[in-house]
C-alpha positions in Angstrom: -29.1 -50.0 97.4 -32.4 -48.1 97.2 -34.5 -50.8 98.6 -37.8 -51.4 97.0 -38.3 -47.8 96.0 -38.1 -47.5 92.1 -35.2 -45.7 90.9 -35.8 -42.3 89.0 -34.7 -42.8 85.4 -33.8 -39.7 83.6 -33.7 -39.1 79.8 -32.0 -36.7 77.4 -34.1 -33.8 76.2 -33.3 -33.3 72.5 -35.6 -31.5 69.9 -38.3 -31.1 72.5 -38.6 -34.7 73.0 -37.3 -37.1 75.9 -35.1 -39.7 74.5 -33.6 -42.9 76.4 -30.0 -43.8 76.3 -28.2 -47.0 75.9 -26.4 -46.8 79.1 -26.9 -45.3 82.4 -24.9 -44.0 85.5 -25.9 -44.5 89.2 -26.6 -41.3 91.0 -26.6 -41.1 94.9 -28.5 -39.4 97.4 -25.7 -37.7 99.3 -27.7 -37.7 102.8 -28.2 -41.5 102.6 -25.3 -42.9 100.4 -28.0 -44.8 98.4 -28.5 -45.0 94.6 -31.8 -43.3 93.9 -31.5 -42.3 90.2 -30.1 -43.3 87.0 -28.6 -40.7 84.6 -28.0 -41.3 80.9 -24.3 -42.0 80.0 -24.4 -40.1 76.8 -21.6 -39.7 74.2 -21.0 -38.4 70.8 -24.0 -39.8 69.2 -26.3 -37.9 71.5 -24.4 -34.7 71.2 -24.6 -35.0 67.3 -28.4 -35.4 67.6 -28.4 -32.4 69.9 -26.4 -30.3 67.5 -28.7 -31.2 64.6 -31.8 -30.1 66.6 -30.1 -26.9 67.8 -28.8 -26.0 64.3 -32.5 -26.6 62.8 -34.0 -24.5 65.4 -31.6 -21.5 65.2 -32.9 -19.8 62.3 -36.5 -19.4 63.6 -35.5 -18.6 67.2 -32.9 -16.1 66.3 -35.5 -14.3 64.0 -37.8 -13.7 66.8 -37.8 -10.3 68.3 -36.3 -9.7 71.8 -39.8 -8.9 73.0 -41.0 -12.4 71.9 -38.1 -14.1 73.5 -38.7 -12.1 76.5 -42.2 -13.4 76.9 -41.1 -16.9 76.6 -38.5 -16.5 79.3 -41.1 -14.8 81.6 -43.6 -17.6 81.2 -40.7 -20.1 82.0 -40.0 -18.1 85.3 -43.6 -18.3 86.2 -43.9 -22.0 85.7 -40.7 -22.6 87.7 -41.9 -20.3 90.5 -45.2 -22.3 90.6 -43.2 -25.5 91.1 -40.7 -24.0 93.5 -41.3 -26.5 96.3 -41.1 -29.5 94.2 -37.9 -28.2 92.6 -36.3 -27.4 96.1 -37.0 -30.8 97.4 -35.5 -32.4 94.3 -32.4 -30.1 94.5 -32.0 -31.0 98.1 -32.0 -34.6 97.5 -29.8 -34.6 94.6 -27.2 -32.3 95.8 -27.3 -32.9 99.6 -27.9 -29.3 100.6 -30.7 -28.4 103.1 -34.3 -28.0 101.6 -34.2 -24.6 103.4 -31.3 -23.4 101.3 -32.7 -24.7 98.1 -36.1 -23.1 98.8 -34.6 -19.7 99.8 -31.6 -19.4 97.5 -31.2 -21.8 94.7 -34.8 -22.1 93.2 -35.7 -18.4 93.7 -32.4 -17.3 92.0 -33.1 -19.7 89.1 -36.6 -18.0 88.7 -34.8 -14.5 89.0 -32.1 -15.5 86.4 -35.0 -16.0 83.7 -36.8 -12.8 84.8 -33.7 -10.8 84.8 -32.5 -11.7 81.4 -36.1 -11.4 80.0 -36.0 -7.8 81.1 -32.4 -7.0 80.2 -32.6 -8.2 76.6 -35.0 -5.4 76.0 -32.5 -2.6 77.0 -29.3 -3.1 75.0 -28.6 -0.3 72.4 -26.1 -0.2 69.6 -23.6 2.4 68.6 -23.9 4.6 65.6 -21.3 7.1 64.1 -21.6 9.8 61.3 -18.8 10.7 59.1 -20.2 13.5 57.1 -16.9 14.3 55.4 -16.9 10.9 53.8 -20.6 10.7 53.2 -20.8 7.7 55.4 -22.9 6.3 58.4 -21.5 3.6 60.6 -23.5 1.5 63.0 -23.2 -1.8 64.9 -25.6 -4.7 65.4 -25.1 -7.7 67.6 -26.3 -11.1 66.4 -26.6 -14.4 68.2 -23.4 -16.6 67.8 -25.3 -19.8 67.1 -25.3 -22.9 69.1 -23.9 -22.5 72.7 -22.4 -25.3 74.7 -23.2 -24.9 78.5 -21.5 -26.9 81.0 -22.6 -26.4 84.7 -21.4 -27.7 88.0 -23.0 -29.7 90.9 -22.9 -27.3 93.8 -25.7 -24.9 92.6 -27.1 -27.2 89.8 -30.4 -25.3 88.7 -29.1 -21.8 89.8 -25.9 -22.0 87.6 -27.6 -23.8 84.8 -30.3 -21.2 84.3 -27.6 -18.4 84.7 -26.3 -19.7 81.4 -29.5 -20.8 79.6 -31.3 -17.6 80.3 -28.9 -15.2 78.6 -28.0 -17.5 75.9 -31.6 -18.0 74.6 -32.6 -14.5 75.5 -29.9 -13.3 72.9 -31.3 -15.7 70.3 -28.9 -18.6 70.5 -29.9 -22.2 70.7 -28.3 -24.3 73.5 -27.0 -27.7 74.3 -26.6 -28.0 78.2 -24.5 -30.5 80.1 -25.4 -30.6 83.9 -23.2 -32.4 86.2 -23.8 -36.1 86.2 -23.9 -36.0 90.0 -26.9 -33.5 89.9 -29.0 -33.8 86.8 -32.6 -34.2 88.3 -33.6 -30.5 88.3 -32.3 -30.0 84.9 -34.4 -32.8 83.7 -37.5 -31.3 85.7 -36.8 -28.0 83.9 -37.1 -29.8 80.5 -40.8 -30.7 81.4 -41.7 -27.1 81.6 -40.0 -25.8 78.4 -42.8 -26.8 76.0 -45.5 -25.2 78.4 -43.4 -22.0 78.4 -43.5 -22.0 74.5 -39.8 -22.7 74.0 -39.7 -24.2 70.5 -38.2 -27.7 70.1 -34.4 -27.7 69.6 -33.8 -24.3 71.3 -32.8 -25.9 74.6 -31.4 -29.4 74.5 -30.0 -31.1 77.5 -27.6 -34.1 77.2 -26.6 -35.9 80.4 -23.4 -37.8 81.2 -19.8 -37.3 82.2 -17.2 -34.7 81.2 -14.9 -37.1 79.4 -17.7 -38.3 77.2 -20.5 -35.6 76.7 -18.5 -32.6 77.8 -15.5 -33.5 75.4 -17.9 -34.3 72.5 -19.6 -31.1 73.0 -16.4 -28.8 73.4 -14.9 -30.6 70.4 -17.9 -30.2 68.0 -17.0 -27.8 65.2 -20.7 -26.5 65.0 -20.7 -25.3 68.7 -18.8 -22.0 68.5 -19.4 -20.9 72.1 -18.7 -22.7 75.3 -19.7 -21.4 78.8 -18.3 -23.4 81.7 -18.4 -23.2 85.5 -16.2 -25.7 87.3 -12.5 -26.7 88.0 -9.4 -25.4 86.7 -8.2 -28.7 85.3 -11.4 -29.1 83.4 -11.1 -25.7 82.1 -7.6 -26.3 80.8 -8.8 -29.4 78.9 -11.8 -27.3 77.4 -9.3 -24.8 76.3 -7.1 -27.4 74.6 -10.0 -29.0 72.8 -11.6 -25.7 71.6 -8.3 -24.0 70.5 -8.4 -25.7 67.0 -11.8 -24.2 66.4 -11.1 -20.7 67.8 -14.1 -20.9 70.0 -15.5 -18.2 72.4 -14.9 -19.2 76.1 -16.5 -18.1 79.3 -14.7 -20.1 82.3 -15.9 -19.3 85.7 -13.5 -21.3 87.9 -12.5 -21.8 91.6 -11.5 -19.6 94.4 -9.5 -19.4 97.6 -11.3 -16.4 99.0 -10.0 -14.3 101.7 -11.8 -12.4 104.5 -9.9 -9.6 105.9 -11.0 -8.6 109.3 -9.6 -5.3 110.6 -9.6 -4.3 114.5 -12.4 -1.8 113.8 -14.9 -4.5 112.4 -18.2 -4.7 113.9 -18.0 -8.4 115.2 -21.7 -8.6 116.0 -22.2 -8.6 112.1 -18.8 -10.0 111.1 -18.8 -13.3 113.0 -22.2 -14.8 111.9 -21.7 -13.6 108.4 -18.2 -15.0 108.1 -19.5 -18.3 109.5 -22.2 -18.3 106.7 -19.5 -17.3 104.1 -17.3 -20.1 105.2 -19.8 -23.0 105.5 -23.1 -22.1 103.5 -23.9 -25.1 101.3 -21.4 -27.2 103.1 -18.6 -24.8 101.8 -19.4 -26.0 98.2 -19.7 -22.5 96.8 -16.9 -21.0 94.7 -17.5 -17.7 96.6 -17.1 -19.3 100.1 -14.4 -17.9 102.5 -11.6 -20.3 103.2 -8.9 -18.0 104.5 -9.7 -15.6 107.4 -7.1 -12.9 108.2 -7.8 -11.3 111.6 -5.9 -8.3 112.8 -3.8 -9.3 115.8 -5.4 -7.0 118.3 -8.7 -8.7 118.0 -7.5 -12.1 116.9 -8.1 -14.0 120.2 -11.6 -12.3 120.7 -12.7 -13.2 117.1 -11.4 -16.7 117.1 -13.3 -17.4 120.4 -16.5 -16.1 119.0 -16.0 -17.6 115.6 -15.6 -21.2 117.0 -18.5 -20.7 119.3 -20.8 -19.7 116.4 -19.3 -22.5 114.1 -20.3 -25.0 116.9 -23.8 -23.6 116.8 -24.2 -24.7 113.0 -26.1 -28.0 113.1 -25.2 -30.6 110.6 -28.2 -32.8 109.9 -30.6 -34.3 107.4 -31.3 -31.8 104.6 -35.1 -32.2 105.3 -34.6 -31.0 108.9 -35.6 -27.3 109.0 -33.2 -26.7 112.0 -30.2 -27.9 110.1 -27.7 -25.3 109.0 -25.8 -27.8 106.8 -26.4 -30.9 104.9 -24.4 -33.6 103.1 -21.4 -33.2 100.9 -21.9 -34.1 97.3 -20.1 -37.6 97.1 -18.1 -40.0 99.1 -15.0 -39.2 97.0 -15.4 -35.5 97.7 -16.0 -36.0 101.5 -12.7 -38.0 101.6 -10.8 -35.4 99.6 -12.0 -32.6 102.1 -11.1 -34.9 105.1 -7.6 -35.4 103.6 -6.9 -31.7 103.7 -7.8 -31.7 107.4 -5.1 -34.5 107.9 -2.5 -32.6 105.8 -3.0 -29.4 108.1 -2.6 -31.5 111.2 0.5 -33.2 109.9 1.9 -29.8 109.3 1.5 -28.8 112.9 -1.7 -26.8 112.4 -4.4 -26.9 115.1 -8.0 -28.0 114.5 -10.2 -26.0 116.9 -13.6 -27.5 116.1 -15.2 -30.0 113.6 -13.4 -32.8 111.9 -11.7 -35.1 114.4 -12.5 -32.8 117.3 -16.2 -32.9 117.8 -18.7 -35.8 117.6 -21.1 -35.7 114.6 -24.5 -36.8 115.7 -26.9 -37.9 112.7 -30.3 -39.6 112.5 -30.2 -43.3 111.8 -31.2 -43.0 108.1 -28.4 -40.5 107.5 -25.4 -42.2 109.0 -24.1 -43.6 105.6 -24.4 -40.3 104.2 -21.5 -37.9 103.3 -21.6 -35.4 106.3 -18.9 -33.5 107.8 -18.8 -31.0 110.8 -17.8 -27.3 109.9 -14.0 -27.3 110.8 -11.8 -24.3 111.9 -8.0 -24.5 111.5 -5.4 -22.2 113.0 -1.6 -22.0 113.6 -1.1 -22.7 109.9 1.4 -21.2 107.5 0.5 -19.3 104.3 2.5 -21.9 102.3 0.4 -24.8 103.5 -1.8 -26.6 100.9 -4.8 -25.7 103.0 -4.1 -22.1 102.6 -3.3 -22.3 98.8 -5.5 -24.9 97.2 -9.3 -24.9 96.8 -10.8 -27.3 99.2 -14.5 -26.7 98.4 -15.8 -28.0 101.5 -16.7 -26.8 105.2 -13.1 -26.1 106.1 -11.7 -22.6 106.9 -8.4 -21.3 108.3 -7.9 -18.4 110.7 -4.7 -16.5 110.8 -3.5 -13.3 112.4 -1.9 -10.2 110.5 -0.3 -6.9 111.6 -0.6 -4.3 109.0 -2.8 -3.4 106.0 0.0 -3.8 103.5 1.0 -7.2 104.7 -2.5 -8.6 104.7 -3.1 -7.4 101.1 0.1 -9.1 100.0 -0.6 -12.3 101.8 -4.3 -12.2 100.5 -3.1 -11.9 96.9 -0.5 -14.6 97.4 -2.4 -17.5 95.7 -3.2 -18.5 92.2 -6.9 -17.6 92.6 -8.8 -14.3 92.4 -12.4 -14.8 92.6 -13.9 -13.0 95.6 -12.7 -11.3 98.9 -14.5 -9.8 101.8 -13.3 -6.8 104.0 -14.5 -6.0 107.3 -13.8 -2.4 108.7 -15.6 0.7 109.6 -13.0 3.0 108.1 -14.4 4.0 104.7 -10.9 5.1 103.3 -9.4 1.8 104.2 -12.2 -0.2 102.6 -11.8 1.6 99.2 -8.0 1.2 99.6 -7.9 -2.4 100.4 -10.6 -3.2 97.8 -8.6 -1.5 95.1 -5.5 -3.4 95.9 -7.0 -6.9 96.2 -6.6 -9.1 93.0 -10.1 -10.4 93.0 -13.1 -10.0 90.7 -15.5 -9.2 93.5 -15.0 -7.7 96.7 -17.8 -7.4 99.5 -17.3 -5.0 102.4 -19.1 -5.7 105.6 -21.2 -8.2 103.9 -21.3 -11.3 101.7 -23.0 -12.8 98.8 -25.0 -9.7 97.9 -25.4 -9.7 94.1 -26.5 -7.2 91.7 -27.1 -9.2 88.4 -26.3 -6.2 86.2 -22.8 -6.0 87.2 -19.9 -8.1 86.0 -19.2 -11.5 87.8 -16.0 -13.4 87.4 -12.5 -13.8 88.5 -8.9 -12.8 88.0 -5.9 -15.1 87.6 -6.7 -18.8 87.8 -10.3 -18.1 88.8 -11.3 -17.7 85.2 -11.7 -16.0 81.8 -14.4 -13.4 81.1 -17.4 -12.1 83.1 -21.1 -12.9 83.4 -23.9 -10.3 84.0 -26.4 -8.3 82.0 -23.9 -6.6 79.6 -21.2 -9.1 79.8 -23.4 -12.3 79.2 -25.1 -10.4 76.3 -21.8 -9.6 74.7 -20.5 -13.0 75.3 -23.5 -14.8 73.5 -23.6 -12.3 70.7 -21.2 -11.1 67.9 -20.7 -7.5 67.2 -20.9 -6.5 63.3 -20.0 -3.0 62.2 -21.9 -1.9 59.0 -20.9 1.2 56.9 -23.4 2.8 54.6 -22.2 5.3 52.0 -24.7 7.7 50.9 
């Protein structure tokens, strides 16, 4: 247990007030395996109270001009930026990621989310059509939908929560958010900034707890017409079932089994370190991480040697260690699941070149009960293997050779997912050809994870429904209305 240190006790945030809950869940520090926090185990009653608060706040908030709402978002961004270090430390401890990653990626991007949508809300225009022969003028307006239910995952907790809250409230909606019960601390800390930023009570409500209790109550509630979810495909199926009787608008950002395709003319000096990062950043717990690496046969041996050498240079250590490249995985259960995939690969005859079961993991004494795993590279594996088909969501990647462009495109597309892909080649024509043929919502060429927030984000096939981004998020969180005036 957590020894003599007092446990952090979180509370729900409803109608601008922190409210205790009747029961609580233990939350663990992934880097030590100790309970350090207690999270409300909320249910239907707490969701009902949040709906009442959001319903009451909606008329006033939606009546504000985009400029007024923009100013509130900008103040929230400033307050969050002023607390960046405090939030980074909390995110690292709660999720297991390194403080360095939280400090350079998660919290700055959370700040950017508020600033971005504070700006983009000012630049949407509506359509207008004249019909002189009928003496009519048609125009469109977009209006906020109402109460938005926002369900965010544990891998990038504040980053993905703010990616939903910012466009929803910028468009004039009120929200009820459910962060993952595994990573609730920075959402709770954000609540402390809302009033200071001028967010009226009831505009942002956060209810903590599990998917089966809070999530299902939120998705099933008839007064929550729009649900934005980031997470796993099985949960998305359940959300779809529960929301179907109410014809809700759904945005579902799901998993990936993302390929990297490395042609023989790739610049390996850039490709190898970037592909190590795209495979193992955030312990491989990013939906955009590379988990299948296809390398053209003529450079396969050279790439594999350099890739394994570079992977072994990635230090796994305490999240507070500035020299650590990787921290702890989210939970004991998730660590066991990821390890099981490596065992499956071995049983199928694949080779593990480095990492799990091959190299020794060395940790400080205080972290030896934490959920750590070395970055792991698997080869000699068939495309039909579960490790090549299913989302592992951990620091495991498979490297396989290919011959031709046509062959590798077919193999890259042979999974149920279609979220992201990377292509490495110095041949511009090939880059365009392959990018067009890949069944993937995002294709990076000669780079990874460079995002332009204006542009659509989302996946094909089982990787989700809908897109997020400036225009896409605005259209999702609003309804279009056509008005015809006869004059």
